[in-house]
N, C-alpha and C positions, 0 to 999 in steps of 0.2 A: 359587115358593117360598112357604112358609107363614110369615106374619108372627106373631111372638110376641103373646100376648094383651095384654100390658101397653102396647104402643106405640100402637096405634090409628091411626096415620098414618105415611106414609113421611117420612123425614127427608132433608134436603139433606146433602151431604157436609160434613164439619167442616173449618173453616179451620185449618190448622196454627198460624197466628199467634194465633188465639183460644185454642187449647190452651196455647201458651206464655204468653200474657198471663194466663190464669186461674191457671196454676201460679205465675207470678211474683207476682201479686197475693196469692195465698194465702201464699206465702213471706214477702212483705213484711208481711202482717197478723200472721203468727206472730213476726216480728222486732220488732214494735212493743212498746216497753217499757211495757206497761200492767199492772203488778203481777201477775206470773205467779203464779197459784194452781194447785193440783193439779187442780181441777175445770175448768180452762180447756180448751175443745175445741181439738184440733189441726186447723185448717182445711186445712193442707197435706196431712195424711193423708187427709182427706175428699175433697179434689179429686184427689189421686193415685188413690185407690180408684175414684172416678167415671170418670176417664179410662182406668184399667186395665180397667174393665168395658166401657166403650163404645168405646174405641179401643186394644185391647191390642197392636196392631202398631206404633202410634206412641209410646205411653207404656208402658214396660215396667219391669222390675226395675232396669235400669241407670240410668234417670232417677230412680227412687226412691232408689237408693243415693247418687247424686250430690246430690240434695236433702237427704238425711239427713246427709251430710258437711257441707253448708252450715249446716244447723241445729245440728249439733254444734259447729262452729267459733263460730257466733254465740252460742249459749247457754253456751259454755265447758264443755260436757259432755265426757265421755270420748269420744275420737275413735272413732267407729264405733257409738256407742250408738243414735242415731236412725237411722243408716244401716242397721243390722241390723234394727231394728224396721220401717222403711219397706220394706226389701227383702222381709221376711217378709210384710208386709201386701200388697205389690204382687204377690208370687207367689200368695198366696191369692186375690186379686181376679181375676187372670188365669185361675187354675184354675176359678173359679166363673162366669166371664163368660158363657158360653153358657147355663148353667142360670138364672142370675139374671135375665136379660132376659125370661124367660117369666112372671115374677111381676109383680104390681102393686107400687106403691111401698111400701106398708106391709110386704108380705112381703119385698121386697128389703131394706128396713131391718132386718128381723129376721135376714136371711141375712148381712148385713155386720156385725152386732153382734159375733159371735165374732171376726171379723177385728180390729175395733177393740180388743176386750178383750185379744186376744193381743198386739197391738202394744204396748199400754200395759204389759202384763205383762212382755214381753221387755225393754222399756226400764227398767222398775222393777227387774227381776232383775239386769240389768247394772249399774245404779246402785248397788244394795245390795251386789253382789259386790266392788266396788272401794272400799267403805267410805262410800258416800254416805248421806245422811240419809233417813229415812222421810218421805215427803211428806204423810202423813196419810190418813185414810180418805176424804177428799173426792175422792181420785183415782178412786174408783169411779164418780163422776158424769161424768167426761170421756167415756168410751165411750158412755154413755147419751145425752149431749147430742149427740155426733157422729152417733149413730144417729137421733136426732130431727131433726137437720139434713139427713139424707139426702134426703127428699122435696123440701125447699126447694132444695138444691143441684142435684138432678136437674132440677127445673123451670127453674131459672135457667141452668144450663149447656147444656140442650138447646134453650132458646128461640131462639138464632140458626139452628138447624137445622130448625125447624118450617116446613113448607110452608104458604103461604097457601091458603085454600080455592080450588079451581080452579073458575072460573065456567063452563068449557066442559063441558057435559054429555055430549059425544060422545067425550071422552078419559077412559079409565078411570083413568089414572095422573096 
């Protein structure tokens, strides 16, 4: 099997508990009441996209929808607003996952930028359709910050899977 260019090394299998904990920590961080501004990046969306790209069989659209409902209930938003945005985001990430892993981190970030823009646009359109307020032009910065965080999130979330260098020169793997 040919390895994608961007990986460089074989990874250990991911621990399902690590996936769950990273998603829960991202959800908790999004629920922390630190003066929500429109430019605040959505870390749960970032972690969902990461796991949809790297583990599409374990984390899919159903998980994104469920986490979206939890965020809707917590923020007091229209029920289904974030669920729709996260589901669309997750579907796009699963659709891109085979192609995306062939690129390096910078190019991956450019590929996920339209996904983040689309998710924020869907959420904004739903909010405005039901009579919500315009959050301001600073909303433009949220997808850009999420895209800038993509290489950091990839490095941190893949760290437990990295194999240590093998000292045995006679085993190729």
